[in-house]
C-alpha positions as CSV (number, residue, x, y, z in Angstrom):
1,X,9.7,-76.4,-10.4
2,X,9.1,-75.2,-13.9
3,X,5.4,-74.7,-13.3
4,X,6.1,-72.6,-10.1
5,X,8.6,-70.3,-12.1
6,X,6.1,-69.9,-15.0
7,X,3.4,-69.0,-12.5
8,X,5.6,-66.3,-10.9
9,X,6.5,-64.9,-14.4
10,X,2.7,-64.9,-15.4
11,X,2.0,-62.8,-12.4
12,X,4.6,-60.2,-13.5
13,X,2.7,-59.8,-16.9
14,X,0.5,-56.7,-15.9
15,X,3.5,-54.6,-14.8
16,X,5.6,-55.5,-17.8
17,X,2.8,-54.6,-20.1
18,X,2.2,-51.4,-18.4
19,X,5.9,-50.4,-18.6
20,X,5.9,-51.3,-22.4
21,X,2.6,-49.3,-22.9
22,X,3.9,-46.3,-21.2
23,X,7.1,-46.3,-23.1
24,X,9.3,-46.9,-20.1
25,X,11.0,-49.9,-21.6
26,X,11.0,-51.2,-25.2
27,X,9.8,-54.7,-26.3
28,X,13.3,-55.9,-26.4
29,X,14.1,-54.6,-23.0
30,X,10.9,-56.3,-21.7
31,X,12.1,-59.7,-23.2
32,X,15.5,-59.2,-21.5
33,X,13.9,-58.5,-18.2
34,X,11.7,-61.6,-18.5
35,X,14.9,-63.7,-19.4
36,X,16.8,-62.3,-16.4
37,X,13.9,-63.0,-14.0
38,X,13.5,-66.5,-15.3
39,X,17.1,-67.2,-14.7
40,X,17.0,-65.8,-11.2
41,X,13.6,-67.7,-10.3
42,X,15.1,-71.0,-11.4
43,X,18.1,-70.3,-9.2
44,X,15.7,-70.0,-6.4
45,X,14.2,-73.3,-7.1
46,X,17.4,-75.3,-6.7
47,X,17.6,-77.9,-4.0
48,X,20.3,-76.0,-2.2
49,X,19.8,-72.2,-2.5
50,X,22.7,-69.8,-1.7
51,X,22.2,-66.5,0.0
52,X,24.0,-64.9,-2.8
53,X,21.2,-66.1,-5.3
54,X,18.7,-64.0,-3.3
55,X,21.0,-61.0,-3.0
56,X,21.8,-61.0,-6.8
57,X,18.1,-61.2,-7.6
58,X,17.3,-58.4,-5.2
59,X,20.1,-56.2,-6.4
60,X,18.8,-56.7,-9.9
61,X,15.3,-55.6,-9.0
62,X,16.7,-52.6,-6.9
63,X,18.7,-51.5,-10.1
64,X,15.7,-52.0,-12.3
65,X,13.6,-49.9,-10.1
66,X,16.2,-47.0,-10.3
67,X,16.3,-47.2,-14.0
68,X,12.4,-47.1,-14.0
69,X,12.4,-44.0,-11.9
70,X,15.0,-42.3,-14.2
71,X,13.0,-43.2,-17.4
72,X,9.8,-41.9,-15.9
73,X,11.5,-38.6,-15.0
74,X,12.8,-38.3,-18.5
75,X,9.4,-39.1,-20.0
76,X,7.5,-36.5,-17.7
77,X,5.5,-39.3,-16.1
78,X,4.2,-37.9,-12.8
79,X,1.8,-40.6,-11.5
80,X,2.9,-43.8,-9.8
81,X,3.0,-46.9,-12.0
82,X,1.6,-50.3,-10.8
83,X,5.1,-51.6,-11.9
84,X,6.7,-49.6,-9.0
85,X,4.5,-51.1,-6.4
86,X,5.0,-54.6,-7.8
87,X,8.8,-54.2,-7.8
88,X,8.9,-53.0,-4.2
89,X,6.4,-55.8,-3.2
90,X,8.8,-58.4,-5.1
91,X,12.0,-57.0,-3.3
92,X,10.2,-57.4,0.1
93,X,9.1,-60.9,-0.8
94,X,12.6,-61.8,-1.7
95,X,14.1,-60.5,1.5
96,X,11.3,-62.3,3.5
97,X,11.9,-65.7,1.7
98,X,15.7,-65.3,2.1
99,X,15.1,-64.8,5.9
100,X,13.0,-67.9,6.1
101,X,16.0,-69.9,4.8
102,X,18.7,-68.1,6.6
103,X,17.0,-67.0,9.9
104,X,20.3,-67.0,11.7
105,X,22.2,-64.6,9.5
106,X,22.1,-61.2,11.4
107,X,23.7,-59.4,8.5
108,X,20.8,-60.3,6.1
109,X,18.3,-59.0,8.7
110,X,20.1,-55.8,9.2
111,X,20.2,-55.3,5.3
112,X,16.6,-55.8,5.2
113,X,16.0,-53.2,8.0
114,X,18.1,-50.7,6.2
115,X,16.2,-51.4,3.1
116,X,12.9,-50.7,4.7
117,X,14.2,-47.6,6.4
118,X,15.4,-46.4,2.9
119,X,12.1,-47.1,1.2
120,X,10.0,-45.7,4.2
121,X,8.3,-49.0,4.8
122,X,7.6,-48.2,8.4
123,X,4.7,-50.8,8.9
124,X,6.8,-53.5,7.5
125,X,9.7,-52.5,9.5
126,X,7.8,-52.8,12.8
127,X,6.9,-56.5,11.6
128,X,10.5,-57.2,10.8
129,X,11.9,-56.0,14.1
130,X,9.3,-58.2,15.9
131,X,10.3,-61.3,13.8
132,X,14.1,-60.5,14.4
133,X,13.7,-60.3,18.2
134,X,11.5,-63.4,18.1
135,X,14.3,-65.4,16.5
136,X,17.2,-63.6,18.3
137,X,16.0,-62.5,21.7
138,X,19.5,-63.2,23.4
139,X,21.2,-60.3,21.4
140,X,21.0,-57.1,23.4
141,X,22.2,-55.1,20.5
142,X,19.2,-56.0,18.5
143,X,16.7,-55.0,21.2
144,X,18.6,-51.6,21.4
145,X,18.4,-51.2,17.6
146,X,14.6,-51.8,17.7
147,X,14.1,-49.5,20.6
148,X,16.2,-46.7,19.1
149,X,14.1,-47.0,15.9
150,X,10.8,-46.7,17.9
151,X,12.2,-43.8,19.9
152,X,14.2,-41.7,17.4
153,X,12.6,-42.4,14.1
154,X,9.0,-43.7,14.8
155,X,8.5,-41.4,17.8
156,X,6.8,-44.1,19.8
157,X,8.1,-43.8,23.2
158,X,5.9,-46.4,24.9
159,X,6.9,-49.0,22.1
160,X,10.5,-48.2,22.8
161,X,10.2,-48.6,26.6
162,X,8.3,-51.9,26.0
163,X,11.0,-53.3,23.8
164,X,13.8,-52.4,26.3
165,X,11.8,-53.9,29.2
166,X,11.2,-57.1,27.2
167,X,14.7,-57.3,26.3
168,X,15.9,-57.0,30.0
169,X,13.5,-59.9,31.0
170,X,15.4,-62.1,28.6
171,X,18.8,-60.5,29.2
172,X,18.7,-59.3,32.8
173,X,22.4,-59.0,33.3
174,X,23.0,-57.0,30.0
175,X,24.8,-53.8,30.9
176,X,24.4,-52.4,27.5
177,X,20.6,-52.9,27.7
178,X,20.3,-51.2,31.1
179,X,22.4,-48.4,30.1
180,X,20.4,-47.7,26.9
181,X,17.1,-47.9,28.9
182,X,18.5,-45.4,31.3
183,X,19.6,-43.1,28.6
184,X,16.2,-43.4,26.8
185,X,14.3,-42.4,30.0
186,X,16.6,-39.4,30.4
187,X,16.0,-38.3,26.8
188,X,12.4,-38.8,27.3
189,X,12.4,-36.4,30.4
190,X,14.7,-33.9,28.4
191,X,12.1,-33.9,25.5
192,X,9.3,-33.2,27.8
193,X,11.1,-30.4,29.5
194,X,12.0,-28.8,26.2
195,X,8.5,-29.0,24.9
196,X,7.1,-27.5,28.1
197,X,9.5,-24.6,27.8
198,X,8.6,-24.0,24.2
199,X,4.9,-24.1,25.2
200,X,5.5,-21.9,28.3
201,X,4.2,-24.5,30.6
202,X,5.1,-24.8,34.2
203,X,4.2,-27.2,37.2
204,X,2.1,-26.2,40.3
205,X,-1.5,-27.5,39.5
206,X,-2.8,-29.7,42.3
207,X,-4.3,-32.5,40.3
208,X,-3.1,-36.1,41.0
209,X,-2.0,-36.1,37.3
210,X,0.2,-33.1,37.8
211,X,1.8,-34.7,41.0
212,X,2.7,-37.7,38.8
213,X,4.0,-35.4,36.2
214,X,6.1,-33.7,38.6
215,X,7.7,-36.8,39.9
216,X,8.4,-37.8,36.2
217,X,9.8,-34.3,35.4
218,X,12.0,-34.7,38.6
219,X,13.7,-37.7,36.9
220,X,12.3,-40.4,39.0
221,X,12.0,-42.9,36.5
222,X,15.7,-43.0,35.4
223,X,16.5,-43.3,39.2
224,X,14.2,-46.4,39.4
225,X,15.9,-47.8,36.3
226,X,19.3,-47.3,38.0
227,X,18.1,-49.0,41.1
228,X,16.8,-52.0,39.2
229,X,20.1,-52.2,37.1
230,X,22.3,-52.4,40.2
231,X,20.1,-55.0,41.5
232,X,20.5,-57.1,38.4
233,X,24.2,-56.3,38.1
234,X,25.4,-55.6,41.7
235,X,29.1,-56.0,41.9
236,X,30.5,-54.0,39.0
237,X,31.8,-50.5,40.0
238,X,32.5,-49.5,36.4
239,X,29.0,-50.3,35.4
240,X,27.7,-47.9,38.0
241,X,30.1,-45.3,37.2
242,X,28.7,-45.5,33.6
243,X,25.3,-44.1,34.9
244,X,27.2,-41.0,36.2
245,X,28.7,-40.5,32.8
246,X,25.3,-40.7,31.2
247,X,23.9,-38.5,33.6
248,X,26.3,-35.8,32.8
249,X,25.1,-35.7,29.2
250,X,22.0,-34.1,30.5
251,X,20.8,-31.0,32.3
252,X,19.7,-30.8,36.0
253,X,20.8,-34.3,36.9
254,X,22.8,-33.4,40.0
255,X,20.3,-35.1,42.4
256,X,20.7,-38.3,40.4
257,X,24.5,-38.2,40.5
258,X,24.3,-37.7,44.2
259,X,22.2,-40.8,44.6
260,X,24.8,-42.9,42.6
261,X,27.8,-41.5,44.6
262,X,26.1,-42.4,47.8
263,X,25.5,-45.8,46.3
264,X,29.0,-46.3,45.4
265,X,30.3,-45.4,48.8
266,X,27.8,-47.7,50.5
267,X,28.1,-50.8,48.1
268,X,31.9,-50.7,47.4
269,X,33.9,-50.3,50.7
270,X,36.4,-52.7,49.3
271,X,37.1,-50.3,46.4
272,X,37.6,-47.3,48.5
273,X,40.5,-45.8,46.2
274,X,38.4,-45.9,43.0
275,X,35.3,-44.4,44.9
276,X,37.4,-41.6,46.6
277,X,39.0,-40.8,43.3
278,X,35.4,-40.5,41.7
279,X,34.1,-38.2,44.5
280,X,37.3,-36.1,44.6
281,X,37.2,-35.7,40.8
282,X,33.6,-34.6,40.8
283,X,34.0,-30.8,40.8
284,X,36.4,-30.8,37.9
285,X,34.5,-33.6,35.9
286,X,31.2,-32.0,36.1
287,X,32.5,-28.6,35.1
288,X,34.2,-30.2,32.1
289,X,31.0,-32.0,31.1
290,X,29.2,-28.5,31.2
291,X,31.8,-26.9,29.0
292,X,31.7,-29.7,26.7
293,X,27.9,-29.4,26.2
294,X,28.3,-25.7,25.8
295,X,26.0,-24.9,28.8
296,X,28.6,-23.2,30.8
297,X,31.9,-21.1,30.5
298,X,34.3,-21.6,33.3
299,X,36.6,-18.5,34.1
300,X,40.1,-18.8,35.3
301,X,39.2,-18.0,38.8
302,X,36.4,-20.6,38.8
303,X,38.9,-23.2,37.7
304,X,41.1,-22.2,40.5
305,X,38.3,-22.7,43.0
306,X,37.4,-26.1,41.4
307,X,41.1,-27.2,41.7
308,X,41.0,-26.1,45.4
309,X,38.0,-28.0,46.1
310,X,39.3,-31.0,44.2
311,X,42.7,-30.9,46.2
312,X,40.8,-30.7,49.5
313,X,38.8,-33.9,48.7
314,X,41.9,-35.7,47.5
315,X,43.7,-34.8,50.7
316,X,40.8,-36.1,52.7
317,X,41.1,-39.3,50.5
318,X,44.7,-39.9,51.2
319,X,44.4,-39.4,54.9
320,X,41.7,-41.8,55.2
321,X,42.8,-44.4,52.7
322,X,46.7,-44.5,53.0
323,X,47.7,-46.7,50.1
324,X,50.0,-46.5,46.9
325,X,46.9,-46.8,44.7
326,X,45.1,-43.8,46.3
327,X,48.2,-41.5,45.9
328,X,48.7,-42.8,42.4
329,X,45.1,-41.9,41.5
330,X,45.5,-38.4,43.0
331,X,48.7,-37.5,41.2
332,X,47.6,-39.2,37.9
333,X,44.5,-36.9,37.9
334,X,46.7,-33.9,38.6
335,X,49.0,-35.0,35.8
336,X,46.0,-35.2,33.5
337,X,45.0,-31.8,34.2
338,X,48.4,-30.5,33.4
339,X,47.7,-31.4,29.7
340,X,44.3,-29.6,29.8
341,X,44.4,-26.6,27.6
342,X,41.7,-24.8,29.7
343,X,44.1,-24.8,32.7
344,X,47.1,-23.6,30.6
345,X,47.6,-20.3,32.6
346,X,47.8,-22.2,35.9
347,X,50.1,-24.8,34.4
348,X,53.3,-23.6,36.2
349,X,51.6,-23.6,39.6
350,X,50.2,-26.9,38.9
351,X,53.5,-28.5,38.2
352,X,54.9,-27.2,41.4
353,X,51.9,-28.7,43.3
354,X,52.3,-31.9,41.6
355,X,56.0,-32.1,42.6
356,X,55.0,-31.2,46.2
357,X,52.5,-34.2,46.1
358,X,55.1,-36.6,45.0
359,X,57.2,-35.6,48.0
360,X,54.3,-35.9,50.3
361,X,53.6,-39.4,48.9
362,X,57.2,-40.4,49.4
363,X,57.1,-39.3,53.1
364,X,54.0,-41.5,53.5
365,X,55.8,-44.3,51.9
366,X,53.2,-44.6,49.0
367,X,55.0,-44.0,45.9
368,X,54.5,-47.0,43.4
369,X,57.0,-47.9,40.7
370,X,54.9,-46.0,38.1
371,X,54.6,-43.0,40.2
372,X,58.3,-42.9,40.4
373,X,58.6,-43.0,36.6
374,X,56.1,-40.2,36.2
375,X,57.9,-38.2,39.0
376,X,61.3,-38.6,37.0
377,X,59.6,-37.7,33.8
378,X,58.0,-34.4,35.2
379,X,61.3,-33.4,36.6
380,X,63.1,-33.9,33.2
381,X,60.3,-31.9,31.4
382,X,61.2,-29.1,33.9
383,X,65.1,-29.4,33.2
384,X,65.8,-30.8,36.6
385,X,68.0,-33.7,35.6
386,X,70.1,-33.8,38.7
387,X,67.0,-34.0,40.9
388,X,65.5,-36.6,38.5
389,X,68.7,-38.7,39.0
390,X,68.4,-38.5,42.8
391,X,64.7,-39.6,42.7
392,X,65.6,-42.4,40.2
393,X,68.3,-43.7,42.6
394,X,65.6,-43.7,45.4
395,X,63.3,-45.7,43.1
396,X,65.9,-48.4,42.6
397,X,66.3,-48.9,46.2
398,X,62.7,-49.3,46.7
399,X,62.2,-51.5,43.5
400,X,65.4,-53.3,43.1
401,X,64.4,-55.8,40.5
402,X,62.7,-53.2,38.1
403,X,64.6,-53.2,34.9
404,X,62.6,-50.2,33.5
405,X,63.7,-48.1,36.5
406,X,67.4,-49.3,36.4
407,X,67.5,-48.4,32.7
408,X,66.0,-44.9,33.4
409,X,68.5,-44.4,36.2
410,X,71.6,-45.5,34.1
411,X,70.6,-43.3,31.2
412,X,70.4,-40.4,33.5
413,X,73.7,-41.4,35.1
414,X,75.3,-41.6,31.7
415,X,74.0,-38.1,30.9
416,X,75.5,-36.8,34.0
417,X,79.1,-38.1,32.9
418,X,80.1,-39.8,36.1
419,X,83.4,-41.6,36.7
420,X,84.0,-44.6,34.5
421,X,84.6,-46.9,37.4
422,X,81.4,-45.7,39.3
423,X,79.4,-46.4,36.0
424,X,80.8,-49.9,35.6
425,X,79.8,-50.6,39.2
426,X,76.4,-49.3,38.7
427,X,75.8,-51.5,35.6
428,X,77.1,-54.6,37.6
429,X,74.8,-53.7,40.5
430,X,71.8,-53.4,38.2
431,X,72.5,-56.7,36.5
432,X,72.7,-58.4,39.9
433,X,69.4,-57.0,41.0
434,X,67.4,-57.5,37.8
435,X,66.1,-60.8,36.7
436,X,68.3,-61.9,33.7
437,X,65.3,-62.4,31.4
438,X,64.5,-58.7,31.7
439,X,68.0,-57.5,31.5
440,X,68.8,-57.4,27.7
441,X,68.3,-53.7,27.5
442,X,70.8,-53.1,30.2
443,X,73.3,-55.3,28.5
444,X,73.0,-53.4,25.2
445,X,73.2,-50.1,27.0
446,X,76.4,-51.3,28.9
447,X,77.9,-52.6,25.8
448,X,77.2,-49.3,23.7
449,X,78.6,-47.2,26.5
450,X,81.8,-49.4,26.8
451,X,82.3,-49.1,23.0
452,X,82.2,-45.3,23.2
453,X,83.7,-44.6,26.6
454,X,85.7,-47.6,27.8
455,X,86.9,-49.7,25.0
456,X,89.3,-51.7,27.0
457,X,86.4,-53.4,28.8
458,X,84.2,-54.2,25.9
459,X,85.4,-57.8,25.4
460,X,85.0,-58.6,29.2
461,X,81.5,-57.2,29.1
462,X,80.7,-59.3,26.0
463,X,82.0,-62.4,27.8
464,X,79.9,-61.5,30.8
465,X,76.7,-61.3,28.7
466,X,77.4,-64.8,27.4
467,X,76.9,-66.1,31.0
468,X,73.4,-64.5,31.2
469,X,70.2,-66.1,30.1
470,X,69.6,-67.4,26.6
471,X,67.7,-64.4,25.3
472,X,70.7,-62.3,26.2
473,X,73.2,-64.6,24.8
474,X,71.3,-64.9,21.4
475,X,71.1,-61.2,21.0
476,X,74.8,-60.3,22.1
477,X,76.7,-63.2,20.1
478,X,76.6,-61.6,16.8
479,X,77.3,-58.0,18.1
480,X,80.3,-59.6,19.7
481,X,81.5,-61.1,16.5
482,X,80.8,-58.0,14.5
483,X,82.7,-55.7,17.0
484,X,85.7,-58.2,17.0
485,X,85.7,-58.0,13.2
486,X,85.6,-54.3,13.1
487,X,88.2,-53.7,15.9
488,X,90.5,-56.6,15.6
489,X,90.1,-58.1,12.2
490,X,88.4,-60.8,10.4
491,X,90.8,-63.5,11.7
492,X,89.9,-62.9,15.3
493,X,86.2,-62.6,14.3
494,X,86.5,-66.2,12.6
495,X,88.0,-67.6,15.7
496,X,85.3,-66.3,17.8
497,X,82.3,-67.3,15.7
498,X,83.8,-70.9,15.5
499,X,84.0,-71.0,19.3
500,X,80.4,-69.6,19.7
501,X,79.0,-72.1,17.2
502,X,80.1,-74.7,19.7
503,X,78.2,-73.0,22.5
504,X,74.4,-73.1,22.7
505,X,72.1,-71.3,22.4
506,X,72.1,-69.8,19.0
507,X,69.7,-69.2,16.2
508,X,69.7,-69.5,12.4
509,X,70.1,-65.6,12.1
510,X,73.5,-66.0,13.9
511,X,74.6,-68.3,11.2
512,X,73.2,-66.1,8.4
513,X,75.0,-63.1,10.0
514,X,78.4,-64.9,10.0
515,X,77.8,-66.0,6.2
516,X,77.1,-62.3,5.5
517,X,80.2,-61.3,7.3
518,X,82.3,-63.7,5.0
519,X,80.4,-62.6,1.9
520,X,81.5,-58.9,2.6
521,X,85.3,-59.8,2.5
522,X,87.2,-58.6,-0.5
523,X,87.8,-62.1,-1.6
524,X,85.0,-64.2,0.1
525,X,86.2,-67.7,0.7
526,X,83.8,-70.4,-0.8
527,X,85.2,-73.1,1.8
528,X,84.6,-70.9,4.9
529,X,81.1,-70.0,3.6
530,X,80.5,-73.7,2.9
531,X,81.6,-74.7,6.4
532,X,79.2,-72.2,7.8
533,X,76.3,-73.6,5.8
534,X,77.3,-77.1,6.8
535,X,77.1,-76.1,10.5
536,X,73.7,-74.3,9.9
537,X,72.0,-77.2,8.1
538,X,73.3,-79.6,10.6
539,X,71.3,-77.6,13.2
540,X,68.4,-76.1,11.3
541,X,68.2,-78.0,8.0
542,X,64.9,-79.9,8.9
543,X,62.8,-76.7,8.9
544,X,64.4,-74.0,6.7
545,X,64.1,-74.8,3.0
546,X,65.5,-71.3,2.0
547,X,68.7,-72.3,3.9
548,X,69.2,-75.2,1.5
549,X,68.4,-73.1,-1.6
550,X,71.0,-70.4,-0.4
551,X,73.5,-73.1,0.0
552,X,72.9,-74.5,-3.5
553,X,72.9,-70.9,-4.9
554,X,76.6,-70.6,-3.4
555,X,77.7,-73.6,-5.2
556,X,76.2,-72.5,-8.4
557,X,77.2,-68.8,-8.5
558,X,80.3,-68.4,-6.2
559,X,83.5,-68.4,-8.2
560,X,84.9,-71.0,-5.9
561,X,81.7,-72.9,-5.8
562,X,81.2,-76.7,-6.8
563,X,78.2,-77.0,-9.1
564,X,78.8,-80.8,-9.0
565,X,77.6,-80.8,-5.3
566,X,74.1,-79.4,-6.3
567,X,72.6,-82.8,-7.0
568,X,74.0,-84.2,-3.7
569,X,72.7,-81.1,-1.7
570,X,69.2,-81.4,-3.3
571,X,69.0,-85.1,-2.3
572,X,70.2,-84.2,1.2
573,X,67.6,-81.4,1.4
574,X,64.7,-83.6,0.4
575,X,65.8,-86.3,3.0
576,X,66.5,-83.8,5.8
577,X,63.5,-81.4,5.5
578,X,60.4,-82.3,7.5
579,X,57.4,-83.3,5.1
580,X,55.6,-79.9,5.0
581,X,58.9,-78.1,4.0
582,X,60.1,-80.4,1.3
583,X,57.3,-79.1,-1.2
584,X,58.3,-75.6,-0.4
585,X,62.0,-76.4,-1.1
586,X,61.2,-78.1,-4.4
587,X,59.2,-74.9,-5.5
588,X,62.1,-72.5,-4.4
589,X,64.6,-74.8,-6.2
590,X,62.5,-74.6,-9.4
591,X,62.5,-70.7,-9.2
592,X,66.2,-70.9,-8.7
593,X,66.7,-72.8,-11.7
594,X,64.5,-70.4,-13.8
595,X,66.7,-67.6,-12.5
596,X,63.7,-66.0,-10.5
597,X,65.2,-66.2,-6.9
């Protein structure tokens, strides 16, 4: 090991002597560099080498190289030194040796690639990508990274295409790879078109080569890629739609989009709604894409024409596919357009059209639960609360078990100030229809409304809530105690919480809140608080160490506390708590003794 380290250090002598001779580093600095390098070299000769050993050595060499360049600049040395080449070679060797040991570390490979790019080591970078893909052929993102570098930075389109094709042979079902290959071919066509424009070239020559070129310029290669992609991944409509989105990033791709639309209609008859939605949205989506690219400016009259065309296609869609989903897609698209700033001038007319669509969908009996909610929200935006209430009422008849629709309806009902008896009946009806596990919001709404508008019925509503599911009982129990305390006094509240403690379900938070209630009294009773702690530790003492600490704190700090009980409580806690909580309790108790909790 020592011989190998010494051999490496001797190989560095010429560069070190050159740096000293040129005045870049002093003799003391050279000795420091040798000592540092010796330490790093020994670390790399250990039986078990860590990745961090390589990284620290590399970082040291990179920092040293930066310092060399600064010193050279200061000294006015123009020519390249042997030491600079040697340092770069050293860093490359360190990366390569590290990757031999940690071949599965993708992050390390990426670090080396970034280093090569930064240093302009293009020949080495090509070899690094080749090795990386040899070791990790099953990772599409790496094939894409290599192909992008070849295409965008190395300007080698054949190599880029070859890499993506090889990647697809190994990962034939990778959507990511197919989409990148498709995008790359479109970019290639666009570059050729742009170059021909600059050179003033045009087609029309009758040679066979020009015929091939004409096909290429017409975008036949991306079309072939698309066809191969849907053969490899045949049953994914979102995947095929992604090709349209990429096509829209480029000019003169309408023919390709037509091909994909036809393919979608042909291959996805079971997804009629999504396909029709895509077809109907096409005029608007394509116009937006052109505006976004800055290749077109759409006037208000043109937008109006596009909207008419879109509505015509959607009406055809809802006649042919009479489903809730088709109407929902149509109306959702129209709602999206309401938020589009480019259509601001036609917003009022658009809103009116959408409201008409809701009515048409209702006549066709094709309004989903979500559509009803959207309908109500739009009416409220237009200050049509009475109409919103009527629509919401219809919605609760169609979707009787929907807690969200009932809560919307009841809130609107409360805003319209109906008769107390009618509102009570509406709440009762809602809670009978909605599944109890979804009813907590309705109970809270009813209780809050009663407190403000019908105080005589609050107690009976609380009692009714205690007959509901566990989640509702847990949430309303303490509210019941708190309300009783504020309206009927602490004595009634104590009587109530003592009763509720006997009735499951309850949680530790219920006990804590009852304890807090007692602590807020003018003269808190240690006995009553102690009784609550006893009830709490009886139920939850095995898993809440802080509960025992709070109990001990009561005995230590309360004027009516019994410090003599602390030892017994400590013993009980250690016996009652489950093993993993005992240690936590001991730690908390030590902090309590030190006055830190």
